[in-house]
Structures are given as structure tokens and as C-alpha cells.
PyMOL Python script that loads the backbone (N, CA, C, O; Angstrom):
from pymol import cmd

cmd.read_pdbstr("""\
ATOM      1  N   UNK A   1       0.846  -1.059  -0.300  1.00  0.00           N
ATOM      2  CA  UNK A   1       0.336  -0.116   0.171  1.00  0.00           C
ATOM      3  C   UNK A   1       0.485   1.264  -0.306  1.00  0.00           C
ATOM      4  O   UNK A   1       1.408   1.511   0.470  1.00  0.00           O
ATOM      5  N   UNK A   2       0.367   2.127  -0.808  1.00  0.00           N
ATOM      6  CA  UNK A   2       1.180   3.358  -0.667  1.00  0.00           C
ATOM      7  C   UNK A   2       0.918   4.505  -0.120  1.00  0.00           C
ATOM      8  O   UNK A   2      -0.094   5.165  -0.356  1.00  0.00           O
ATOM      9  N   UNK A   3       2.216   4.953   0.991  1.00  0.00           N
ATOM     10  CA  UNK A   3       1.412   6.626   1.341  1.00  0.00           C
ATOM     11  C   UNK A   3       0.837   7.072   1.503  1.00  0.00           C
ATOM     12  O   UNK A   3       1.135   7.935   0.677  1.00  0.00           O
ATOM     13  N   UNK A   4      -0.274   7.548   2.075  1.00  0.00           N
ATOM     14  CA  UNK A   4      -0.594   9.511   1.453  1.00  0.00           C
ATOM     15  C   UNK A   4      -0.274  10.199   2.298  1.00  0.00           C
ATOM     16  O   UNK A   4      -0.190  10.141   3.524  1.00  0.00           O
ATOM     17  N   UNK A   5      -0.045  11.058   1.348  1.00  0.00           N
ATOM     18  CA  UNK A   5       0.389  12.607   2.275  1.00  0.00           C
ATOM     19  C   UNK A   5       0.307  12.887   3.050  1.00  0.00           C
ATOM     20  O   UNK A   5       1.230  13.347   3.722  1.00  0.00           O
ATOM     21  N   UNK A   6      -1.058  12.751   3.463  1.00  0.00           N
ATOM     22  CA  UNK A   6      -1.192  12.941   4.929  1.00  0.00           C
ATOM     23  C   UNK A   6      -0.533  11.805   6.163  1.00  0.00           C
ATOM     24  O   UNK A   6      -0.966  11.874   7.313  1.00  0.00           O
ATOM     25  N   UNK A   7       0.389  10.924   5.841  1.00  0.00           N
ATOM     26  CA  UNK A   7       0.285  10.023   5.869  1.00  0.00           C
ATOM     27  C   UNK A   7       2.338  10.353   6.415  1.00  0.00           C
ATOM     28  O   UNK A   7       3.040  10.560   7.405  1.00  0.00           O
ATOM     29  N   UNK A   8       2.387  10.250   5.478  1.00  0.00           N
ATOM     30  CA  UNK A   8       4.459  11.572   5.394  1.00  0.00           C
ATOM     31  C   UNK A   8       4.406  12.439   6.201  1.00  0.00           C
ATOM     32  O   UNK A   8       5.103  12.250   7.198  1.00  0.00           O
ATOM     33  N   UNK A   9       3.646  13.650   6.150  1.00  0.00           N
ATOM     34  CA  UNK A   9       3.214  14.955   6.701  1.00  0.00           C
ATOM     35  C   UNK A   9       3.206  14.426   8.590  1.00  0.00           C
ATOM     36  O   UNK A   9       4.036  14.897   9.369  1.00  0.00           O
ATOM     37  N   UNK A  10       2.177  13.456   9.015  1.00  0.00           N
ATOM     38  CA  UNK A  10       2.359  13.247  10.262  1.00  0.00           C
ATOM     39  C   UNK A  10       4.353  12.464  10.719  1.00  0.00           C
ATOM     40  O   UNK A  10       5.276  12.879  11.420  1.00  0.00           O
ATOM     41  N   UNK A  11       4.187  11.472  10.015  1.00  0.00           N
ATOM     42  CA  UNK A  11       5.272  10.585  10.214  1.00  0.00           C
ATOM     43  C   UNK A  11       6.502  11.727  10.260  1.00  0.00           C
ATOM     44  O   UNK A  11       7.469  11.807  11.018  1.00  0.00           O
ATOM     45  N   UNK A  12       6.263  12.208   9.629  1.00  0.00           N
ATOM     46  CA  UNK A  12       7.383  13.840   9.944  1.00  0.00           C
ATOM     47  C   UNK A  12       7.515  14.438  10.582  1.00  0.00           C
ATOM     48  O   UNK A  12       8.657  14.528  11.034  1.00  0.00           O
ATOM     49  N   UNK A  13       6.280  15.448  11.197  1.00  0.00           N
ATOM     50  CA  UNK A  13       5.941  15.819  12.244  1.00  0.00           C
ATOM     51  C   UNK A  13       6.181  15.065  13.427  1.00  0.00           C
ATOM     52  O   UNK A  13       6.248  15.710  14.473  1.00  0.00           O
ATOM     53  N   UNK A  14       6.263  14.363  13.454  1.00  0.00           N
ATOM     54  CA  UNK A  14       6.192  13.200  15.162  1.00  0.00           C
ATOM     55  C   UNK A  14       7.760  13.058  14.777  1.00  0.00           C
ATOM     56  O   UNK A  14       8.450  12.460  15.603  1.00  0.00           O
ATOM     57  N   UNK A  15       8.304  13.477  13.772  1.00  0.00           N
ATOM     58  CA  UNK A  15       9.846  12.990  13.556  1.00  0.00           C
ATOM     59  C   UNK A  15      10.342  13.958  14.918  1.00  0.00           C
ATOM     60  O   UNK A  15      10.842  13.704  16.014  1.00  0.00           O
ATOM     61  N   UNK A  16       9.768  15.605  13.965  1.00  0.00           N
ATOM     62  CA  UNK A  16      10.326  16.875  14.333  1.00  0.00           C
ATOM     63  C   UNK A  16      10.223  16.980  15.383  1.00  0.00           C
ATOM     64  O   UNK A  16      11.214  17.384  15.991  1.00  0.00           O
ATOM     65  N   UNK A  17       8.661  16.598  16.342  1.00  0.00           N
ATOM     66  CA  UNK A  17       8.769  16.251  18.104  1.00  0.00           C
ATOM     67  C   UNK A  17       9.829  16.071  18.488  1.00  0.00           C
ATOM     68  O   UNK A  17      10.702  16.711  19.073  1.00  0.00           O
ATOM     69  N   UNK A  18       9.625  14.714  17.943  1.00  0.00           N
ATOM     70  CA  UNK A  18      10.889  13.947  19.176  1.00  0.00           C
ATOM     71  C   UNK A  18      12.350  15.106  18.802  1.00  0.00           C
ATOM     72  O   UNK A  18      12.831  16.032  19.454  1.00  0.00           O
ATOM     73  N   UNK A  19      12.615  14.661  17.799  1.00  0.00           N
ATOM     74  CA  UNK A  19      13.715  16.004  17.920  1.00  0.00           C
ATOM     75  C   UNK A  19      13.967  17.666  18.458  1.00  0.00           C
ATOM     76  O   UNK A  19      14.930  18.422  18.337  1.00  0.00           O
ATOM     77  N   UNK A  20      12.614  17.824  19.100  1.00  0.00           N
ATOM     78  CA  UNK A  20      12.042  18.917  19.551  1.00  0.00           C
ATOM     79  C   UNK A  20      12.269  18.724  20.375  1.00  0.00           C
ATOM     80  O   UNK A  20      12.951  19.655  20.805  1.00  0.00           O
ATOM     81  N   UNK A  21      12.148  17.991  21.070  1.00  0.00           N
ATOM     82  CA  UNK A  21      11.655  17.838  22.229  1.00  0.00           C
ATOM     83  C   UNK A  21      13.021  17.259  22.718  1.00  0.00           C
ATOM     84  O   UNK A  21      13.436  17.677  23.799  1.00  0.00           O
ATOM     85  N   UNK A  22      13.980  16.069  21.834  1.00  0.00           N
ATOM     86  CA  UNK A  22      15.409  15.903  22.372  1.00  0.00           C
ATOM     87  C   UNK A  22      15.861  17.965  23.074  1.00  0.00           C
ATOM     88  O   UNK A  22      15.966  18.508  24.173  1.00  0.00           O
ATOM     89  N   UNK A  23      15.956  18.305  21.907  1.00  0.00           N
ATOM     90  CA  UNK A  23      16.846  19.446  21.811  1.00  0.00           C
ATOM     91  C   UNK A  23      16.383  20.745  22.684  1.00  0.00           C
ATOM     92  O   UNK A  23      17.138  21.683  22.940  1.00  0.00           O
ATOM     93  N   UNK A  24      15.228  20.664  23.036  1.00  0.00           N
ATOM     94  CA  UNK A  24      14.907  21.011  24.362  1.00  0.00           C
ATOM     95  C   UNK A  24      14.982  20.743  25.519  1.00  0.00           C
ATOM     96  O   UNK A  24      15.120  21.659  26.329  1.00  0.00           O
ATOM     97  N   UNK A  25      14.910  19.354  25.956  1.00  0.00           N
ATOM     98  CA  UNK A  25      15.608  18.977  27.148  1.00  0.00           C
ATOM     99  C   UNK A  25      17.015  19.045  27.700  1.00  0.00           C
ATOM    100  O   UNK A  25      17.299  18.827  28.878  1.00  0.00           O
ATOM    101  N   UNK A  26      18.112  19.458  26.469  1.00  0.00           N
ATOM    102  CA  UNK A  26      18.804  19.824  25.933  1.00  0.00           C
ATOM    103  C   UNK A  26      19.769  20.757  26.259  1.00  0.00           C
ATOM    104  O   UNK A  26      20.966  20.896  26.509  1.00  0.00           O
ATOM    105  N   UNK A  27      17.996  21.729  26.067  1.00  0.00           N
ATOM    106  CA  UNK A  27      17.749  23.514  26.845  1.00  0.00           C
ATOM    107  C   UNK A  27      18.207  23.400  27.535  1.00  0.00           C
ATOM    108  O   UNK A  27      19.309  23.877  27.805  1.00  0.00           O
ATOM    109  N   UNK A  28      17.376  22.519  28.299  1.00  0.00           N
ATOM    110  CA  UNK A  28      16.243  22.723  29.844  1.00  0.00           C
ATOM    111  C   UNK A  28      17.474  22.254  31.164  1.00  0.00           C
ATOM    112  O   UNK A  28      17.183  22.231  32.360  1.00  0.00           O
ATOM    113  N   UNK A  29      19.052  21.861  30.516  1.00  0.00           N
ATOM    114  CA  UNK A  29      19.808  21.194  31.398  1.00  0.00           C
ATOM    115  C   UNK A  29      19.705  19.642  31.568  1.00  0.00           C
ATOM    116  O   UNK A  29      20.769  19.238  32.038  1.00  0.00           O
ATOM    117  N   UNK A  30      18.679  18.468  31.326  1.00  0.00           N
ATOM    118  CA  UNK A  30      17.939  17.294  31.765  1.00  0.00           C
ATOM    119  C   UNK A  30      18.788  16.349  30.885  1.00  0.00           C
ATOM    120  O   UNK A  30      18.814  15.223  31.384  1.00  0.00           O
ATOM    121  N   UNK A  31      19.399  16.432  29.887  1.00  0.00           N
ATOM    122  CA  UNK A  31      20.104  15.397  29.343  1.00  0.00           C
ATOM    123  C   UNK A  31      21.489  16.814  29.741  1.00  0.00           C
ATOM    124  O   UNK A  31      21.629  17.956  30.177  1.00  0.00           O
ATOM    125  N   UNK A  32      22.467  15.231  28.997  1.00  0.00           N
ATOM    126  CA  UNK A  32      23.953  16.515  29.418  1.00  0.00           C
ATOM    127  C   UNK A  32      24.794  16.191  28.089  1.00  0.00           C
ATOM    128  O   UNK A  32      24.762  14.963  28.000  1.00  0.00           O
ATOM    129  N   UNK A  33      25.418  16.631  27.179  1.00  0.00           N
ATOM    130  CA  UNK A  33      25.965  15.648  26.029  1.00  0.00           C
ATOM    131  C   UNK A  33      26.812  16.025  26.713  1.00  0.00           C
ATOM    132  O   UNK A  33      27.595  15.075  26.721  1.00  0.00           O
ATOM    133  N   UNK A  34      27.489  17.294  27.724  1.00  0.00           N
ATOM    134  CA  UNK A  34      28.966  17.037  28.120  1.00  0.00           C
ATOM    135  C   UNK A  34      29.419  18.475  28.119  1.00  0.00           C
ATOM    136  O   UNK A  34      28.597  19.379  28.266  1.00  0.00           O
ATOM    137  N   UNK A  35      31.115  18.787  27.906  1.00  0.00           N
ATOM    138  CA  UNK A  35      30.804  19.876  27.330  1.00  0.00           C
ATOM    139  C   UNK A  35      31.979  20.753  28.863  1.00  0.00           C
ATOM    140  O   UNK A  35      32.224  20.350  30.000  1.00  0.00           O
ATOM    141  N   UNK A  36      32.403  21.991  28.131  1.00  0.00           N
ATOM    142  CA  UNK A  36      33.282  22.533  29.534  1.00  0.00           C
ATOM    143  C   UNK A  36      32.232  23.205  30.148  1.00  0.00           C
ATOM    144  O   UNK A  36      31.192  22.554  30.045  1.00  0.00           O
ATOM    145  N   UNK A  37      32.105  24.196  30.715  1.00  0.00           N
ATOM    146  CA  UNK A  37      31.565  25.028  32.088  1.00  0.00           C
ATOM    147  C   UNK A  37      31.167  26.212  30.799  1.00  0.00           C
ATOM    148  O   UNK A  37      30.535  27.152  31.280  1.00  0.00           O
ATOM    149  N   UNK A  38      31.349  26.316  29.653  1.00  0.00           N
ATOM    150  CA  UNK A  38      31.328  27.514  28.831  1.00  0.00           C
ATOM    151  C   UNK A  38      31.019  27.159  27.845  1.00  0.00           C
ATOM    152  O   UNK A  38      30.641  28.053  27.088  1.00  0.00           O
ATOM    153  N   UNK A  39      31.001  26.074  27.428  1.00  0.00           N
ATOM    154  CA  UNK A  39      29.596  25.378  26.231  1.00  0.00           C
ATOM    155  C   UNK A  39      28.470  24.725  26.728  1.00  0.00           C
ATOM    156  O   UNK A  39      27.700  24.012  26.084  1.00  0.00           O
ATOM    157  N   UNK A  40      28.399  25.112  28.336  1.00  0.00           N
ATOM    158  CA  UNK A  40      26.657  24.843  28.229  1.00  0.00           C
ATOM    159  C   UNK A  40      26.549  25.853  28.338  1.00  0.00           C
ATOM    160  O   UNK A  40      25.467  25.886  28.923  1.00  0.00           O
ATOM    161  N   UNK A  41      27.080  27.621  28.140  1.00  0.00           N
ATOM    162  CA  UNK A  41      25.994  28.251  28.000  1.00  0.00           C
ATOM    163  C   UNK A  41      25.133  28.413  26.362  1.00  0.00           C
ATOM    164  O   UNK A  41      24.095  28.850  25.865  1.00  0.00           O
ATOM    165  N   UNK A  42      26.508  27.665  25.985  1.00  0.00           N
ATOM    166  CA  UNK A  42      25.787  28.116  24.512  1.00  0.00           C
ATOM    167  C   UNK A  42      25.014  26.845  24.212  1.00  0.00           C
ATOM    168  O   UNK A  42      23.985  26.994  23.553  1.00  0.00           O
ATOM    169  N   UNK A  43      25.333  25.670  24.575  1.00  0.00           N
ATOM    170  CA  UNK A  43      23.773  24.877  25.148  1.00  0.00           C
ATOM    171  C   UNK A  43      23.107  24.419  25.095  1.00  0.00           C
ATOM    172  O   UNK A  43      22.581  23.489  24.484  1.00  0.00           O
ATOM    173  N   UNK A  44      22.903  25.629  26.427  1.00  0.00           N
ATOM    174  CA  UNK A  44      21.363  26.495  27.063  1.00  0.00           C
ATOM    175  C   UNK A  44      20.350  26.990  25.448  1.00  0.00           C
ATOM    176  O   UNK A  44      19.398  26.413  24.923  1.00  0.00           O
ATOM    177  N   UNK A  45      20.982  28.100  25.107  1.00  0.00           N
ATOM    178  CA  UNK A  45      20.695  28.573  24.087  1.00  0.00           C
ATOM    179  C   UNK A  45      20.481  27.700  22.856  1.00  0.00           C
ATOM    180  O   UNK A  45      19.317  27.317  22.729  1.00  0.00           O
ATOM    181  N   UNK A  46      21.122  27.401  22.159  1.00  0.00           N
ATOM    182  CA  UNK A  46      21.181  26.397  21.283  1.00  0.00           C
ATOM    183  C   UNK A  46      20.297  25.713  21.700  1.00  0.00           C
ATOM    184  O   UNK A  46      19.311  26.449  21.718  1.00  0.00           O
ATOM    185  N   UNK A  47      20.035  24.777  22.042  1.00  0.00           N
ATOM    186  CA  UNK A  47      18.858  23.931  22.505  1.00  0.00           C
ATOM    187  C   UNK A  47      17.456  24.120  23.292  1.00  0.00           C
ATOM    188  O   UNK A  47      16.619  23.418  23.859  1.00  0.00           O
ATOM    189  N   UNK A  48      17.680  25.406  23.009  1.00  0.00           N
ATOM    190  CA  UNK A  48      15.967  26.347  23.620  1.00  0.00           C
ATOM    191  C   UNK A  48      15.632  26.052  21.650  1.00  0.00           C
ATOM    192  O   UNK A  48      14.834  25.385  20.990  1.00  0.00           O
ATOM    193  N   UNK A  49      16.811  27.026  21.350  1.00  0.00           N
ATOM    194  CA  UNK A  49      16.061  27.835  19.773  1.00  0.00           C
ATOM    195  C   UNK A  49      16.094  26.358  19.393  1.00  0.00           C
ATOM    196  O   UNK A  49      15.010  25.778  19.322  1.00  0.00           O
ATOM    197  N   UNK A  50      17.129  25.736  19.160  1.00  0.00           N
ATOM    198  CA  UNK A  50      17.445  23.959  18.038  1.00  0.00           C
ATOM    199  C   UNK A  50      15.815  23.135  18.012  1.00  0.00           C
ATOM    200  O   UNK A  50      15.135  22.732  17.068  1.00  0.00           O
ATOM    201  N   UNK A  51      15.541  23.115  19.833  1.00  0.00           N
ATOM    202  CA  UNK A  51      14.201  22.229  19.963  1.00  0.00           C
ATOM    203  C   UNK A  51      12.634  23.554  19.698  1.00  0.00           C
ATOM    204  O   UNK A  51      11.639  23.104  19.130  1.00  0.00           O
ATOM    205  N   UNK A  52      12.628  24.872  20.102  1.00  0.00           N
ATOM    206  CA  UNK A  52      11.344  25.451  18.759  1.00  0.00           C
ATOM    207  C   UNK A  52      11.129  25.804  17.746  1.00  0.00           C
ATOM    208  O   UNK A  52      10.241  26.391  17.127  1.00  0.00           O
ATOM    209  N   UNK A  53      12.650  25.117  17.511  1.00  0.00           N
ATOM    210  CA  UNK A  53      12.523  25.660  15.410  1.00  0.00           C
ATOM    211  C   UNK A  53      11.831  24.081  15.426  1.00  0.00           C
ATOM    212  O   UNK A  53      10.698  23.963  14.960  1.00  0.00           O
ATOM    213  N   UNK A  54      12.457  23.013  15.911  1.00  0.00           N
ATOM    214  CA  UNK A  54      12.163  21.984  15.333  1.00  0.00           C
ATOM    215  C   UNK A  54       9.940  21.288  15.731  1.00  0.00           C
ATOM    216  O   UNK A  54       9.257  20.475  15.108  1.00  0.00           O
ATOM    217  N   UNK A  55       9.559  22.272  17.167  1.00  0.00           N
ATOM    218  CA  UNK A  55       8.189  22.540  17.732  1.00  0.00           C
ATOM    219  C   UNK A  55       8.170  22.423  16.534  1.00  0.00           C
ATOM    220  O   UNK A  55       8.474  21.456  15.836  1.00  0.00           O
ATOM    221  N   UNK A  56       7.539  24.162  16.067  1.00  0.00           N
ATOM    222  CA  UNK A  56       7.110  25.158  14.426  1.00  0.00           C
ATOM    223  C   UNK A  56       7.482  23.995  13.868  1.00  0.00           C
ATOM    224  O   UNK A  56       6.701  23.048  13.959  1.00  0.00           O
ATOM    225  N   UNK A  57       8.377  23.876  13.379  1.00  0.00           N
ATOM    226  CA  UNK A  57       8.091  23.057  11.659  1.00  0.00           C
ATOM    227  C   UNK A  57       7.613  21.704  12.252  1.00  0.00           C
ATOM    228  O   UNK A  57       7.073  21.151  11.294  1.00  0.00           O
ATOM    229  N   UNK A  58       7.537  20.973  13.205  1.00  0.00           N
ATOM    230  CA  UNK A  58       6.133  19.585  13.640  1.00  0.00           C
ATOM    231  C   UNK A  58       4.680  20.483  13.236  1.00  0.00           C
ATOM    232  O   UNK A  58       3.893  20.092  12.374  1.00  0.00           O
ATOM    233  N   UNK A  59       4.519  21.609  13.943  1.00  0.00           N
ATOM    234  CA  UNK A  59       3.350  21.864  13.881  1.00  0.00           C
ATOM    235  C   UNK A  59       2.987  22.821  12.716  1.00  0.00           C
ATOM    236  O   UNK A  59       1.859  23.311  12.647  1.00  0.00           O
ATOM    237  N   UNK A  60       3.458  22.949  12.270  1.00  0.00           N
ATOM    238  CA  UNK A  60       3.138  23.859  10.741  1.00  0.00           C
ATOM    239  C   UNK A  60       2.900  22.424   9.591  1.00  0.00           C
ATOM    240  O   UNK A  60       2.120  22.303   8.646  1.00  0.00           O
ATOM    241  N   UNK A  61       4.389  21.050  10.405  1.00  0.00           N
ATOM    242  CA  UNK A  61       3.556  20.723   9.178  1.00  0.00           C
ATOM    243  C   UNK A  61       1.881  19.235   8.979  1.00  0.00           C
ATOM    244  O   UNK A  61       1.399  18.388   8.227  1.00  0.00           O
ATOM    245  N   UNK A  62       1.718  19.961  10.404  1.00  0.00           N
ATOM    246  CA  UNK A  62       0.908  19.024  10.949  1.00  0.00           C
ATOM    247  C   UNK A  62      -0.780  19.602  10.171  1.00  0.00           C
ATOM    248  O   UNK A  62      -1.822  18.961  10.025  1.00  0.00           O
ATOM    249  N   UNK A  63      -0.454  20.997   9.816  1.00  0.00           N
ATOM    250  CA  UNK A  63      -1.736  22.263   9.601  1.00  0.00           C
ATOM    251  C   UNK A  63      -1.824  22.227   8.152  1.00  0.00           C
ATOM    252  O   UNK A  63      -2.788  22.186   7.387  1.00  0.00           O
ATOM    253  N   UNK A  64      -0.615  22.251   7.981  1.00  0.00           N
ATOM    254  CA  UNK A  64      -0.492  22.777   6.338  1.00  0.00           C
ATOM    255  C   UNK A  64       0.373  21.958   4.790  1.00  0.00           C
ATOM    256  O   UNK A  64       1.508  21.487   4.861  1.00  0.00           O
ATOM    257  N   UNK A  65      -0.198  21.958   3.928  1.00  0.00           N
ATOM    258  CA  UNK A  65       0.196  20.715   3.129  1.00  0.00           C
ATOM    259  C   UNK A  65       0.507  21.373   2.474  1.00  0.00           C
ATOM    260  O   UNK A  65      -0.324  21.707   1.630  1.00  0.00           O
ATOM    261  N   UNK A  66       1.984  22.048   2.406  1.00  0.00           N
ATOM    262  CA  UNK A  66       2.424  22.695   1.207  1.00  0.00           C
ATOM    263  C   UNK A  66       4.361  21.962   0.773  1.00  0.00           C
ATOM    264  O   UNK A  66       5.025  21.350   1.610  1.00  0.00           O
ATOM    265  N   UNK A  67       4.789  22.230  -0.502  1.00  0.00           N
ATOM    266  CA  UNK A  67       5.574  21.757  -0.938  1.00  0.00           C
ATOM    267  C   UNK A  67       6.948  22.085  -0.338  1.00  0.00           C
ATOM    268  O   UNK A  67       7.983  21.482  -0.055  1.00  0.00           O
ATOM    269  N   UNK A  68       6.310  23.709  -0.265  1.00  0.00           N
ATOM    270  CA  UNK A  68       7.777  25.068   0.259  1.00  0.00           C
ATOM    271  C   UNK A  68       7.784  24.733   1.806  1.00  0.00           C
ATOM    272  O   UNK A  68       8.801  24.749   2.500  1.00  0.00           O
ATOM    273  N   UNK A  69       6.401  24.400   2.292  1.00  0.00           N
ATOM    274  CA  UNK A  69       7.560  24.192   3.752  1.00  0.00           C
ATOM    275  C   UNK A  69       7.475  22.297   3.468  1.00  0.00           C
ATOM    276  O   UNK A  69       7.687  21.912   4.618  1.00  0.00           O
ATOM    277  N   UNK A  70       7.400  21.768   3.119  1.00  0.00           N
ATOM    278  CA  UNK A  70       8.168  20.572   3.058  1.00  0.00           C
ATOM    279  C   UNK A  70      10.232  20.305   2.723  1.00  0.00           C
ATOM    280  O   UNK A  70      11.052  19.466   3.096  1.00  0.00           O
ATOM    281  N   UNK A  71      10.308  22.105   1.462  1.00  0.00           N
ATOM    282  CA  UNK A  71      11.530  22.441   1.396  1.00  0.00           C
ATOM    283  C   UNK A  71      12.583  22.817   2.377  1.00  0.00           C
ATOM    284  O   UNK A  71      13.790  22.577   2.370  1.00  0.00           O
ATOM    285  N   UNK A  72      11.859  23.444   3.197  1.00  0.00           N
ATOM    286  CA  UNK A  72      12.534  24.204   4.013  1.00  0.00           C
ATOM    287  C   UNK A  72      12.696  23.904   5.250  1.00  0.00           C
ATOM    288  O   UNK A  72      13.647  24.447   5.813  1.00  0.00           O
ATOM    289  N   UNK A  73      11.801  22.930   6.071  1.00  0.00           N
ATOM    290  CA  UNK A  73      11.800  21.584   7.029  1.00  0.00           C
ATOM    291  C   UNK A  73      12.802  21.459   6.837  1.00  0.00           C
ATOM    292  O   UNK A  73      13.488  21.692   7.832  1.00  0.00           O
ATOM    293  N   UNK A  74      13.674  21.005   5.451  1.00  0.00           N
ATOM    294  CA  UNK A  74      14.554  19.704   4.778  1.00  0.00           C
ATOM    295  C   UNK A  74      16.268  20.767   4.917  1.00  0.00           C
ATOM    296  O   UNK A  74      17.330  20.616   5.521  1.00  0.00           O
ATOM    297  N   UNK A  75      15.838  21.534   4.221  1.00  0.00           N
ATOM    298  CA  UNK A  75      16.624  22.465   4.227  1.00  0.00           C
ATOM    299  C   UNK A  75      17.509  23.380   6.276  1.00  0.00           C
ATOM    300  O   UNK A  75      18.632  23.472   6.772  1.00  0.00           O
ATOM    301  N   UNK A  76      16.565  23.650   6.540  1.00  0.00           N
ATOM    302  CA  UNK A  76      17.305  23.628   8.089  1.00  0.00           C
ATOM    303  C   UNK A  76      17.025  22.287   8.907  1.00  0.00           C
ATOM    304  O   UNK A  76      17.475  22.392  10.048  1.00  0.00           O
ATOM    305  N   UNK A  77      16.595  21.423   8.735  1.00  0.00           N
ATOM    306  CA  UNK A  77      17.582  20.201   9.265  1.00  0.00           C
ATOM    307  C   UNK A  77      18.565  19.666   8.951  1.00  0.00           C
ATOM    308  O   UNK A  77      19.083  18.816   9.675  1.00  0.00           O
ATOM    309  N   UNK A  78      19.191  20.118   7.514  1.00  0.00           N
ATOM    310  CA  UNK A  78      20.099  20.091   6.896  1.00  0.00           C
ATOM    311  C   UNK A  78      21.434  20.567   7.837  1.00  0.00           C
ATOM    312  O   UNK A  78      22.540  20.148   8.178  1.00  0.00           O
ATOM    313  N   UNK A  79      20.676  21.566   7.986  1.00  0.00           N
ATOM    314  CA  UNK A  79      21.697  22.833   8.358  1.00  0.00           C
ATOM    315  C   UNK A  79      22.527  22.222  10.465  1.00  0.00           C
ATOM    316  O   UNK A  79      23.591  21.961  11.025  1.00  0.00           O
ATOM    317  N   UNK A  80      20.318  22.385  10.867  1.00  0.00           N
ATOM    318  CA  UNK A  80      21.260  21.441  11.933  1.00  0.00           C
ATOM    319  C   UNK A  80      21.823  20.094  12.129  1.00  0.00           C
ATOM    320  O   UNK A  80      22.052  19.755  13.290  1.00  0.00           O
ATOM    321  N   UNK A  81      22.062  19.338  11.242  1.00  0.00           N
ATOM    322  CA  UNK A  81      23.020  18.243  11.623  1.00  0.00           C
ATOM    323  C   UNK A  81      24.069  18.851  11.050  1.00  0.00           C
ATOM    324  O   UNK A  81      25.182  18.326  11.084  1.00  0.00           O
TER     325      UNK A  81
END
""", "prot")
cmd.dss("prot")
cmd.show_as("cartoon", "prot")
cmd.util.cbc("prot")
cmd.orient("prot")
């Protein structure tokens, strides 16, 4: 059976939400990814910003079926990785 656009969007939104949770946990200091104390401030800011961006991406994928949004999401994920 061939997956529908809605199924693909839902799966992508679920993955983006999972990434958002991981980054937010890093930003909140719940998950420790190592580094020096100077790195911690960066990790807090980066984790919260990246988590918020992934959360926004997940919400946009759930609510809108736009191809440009998919492309923007892929480019963002490549940038983060």
C-alpha cells in the first residue's frame, strides 16, 4: 500500500516533535551532552532555539500541506545536522 501525503506529513511531524523534545531537554539541562562550563551556556541557548524551531516545524507540518514548507524543513534539518 502506498503511503498518503497525510501519512508522510504525520510521520515527519512526529520525527520533528521527537527532535524538539530532545533539543529542549538539552536546553533545559536535563540531558547532558558533555562539554566545559563555557559550552553549557551555548548548549542551553542552542538547545532551546533548535527545540523551538523543530516544534514550530512539527506544528506547521500538521496544519499545512505545502511543498515549500517541506523543502524549508529539509533545508533547516540539514543546517542543524
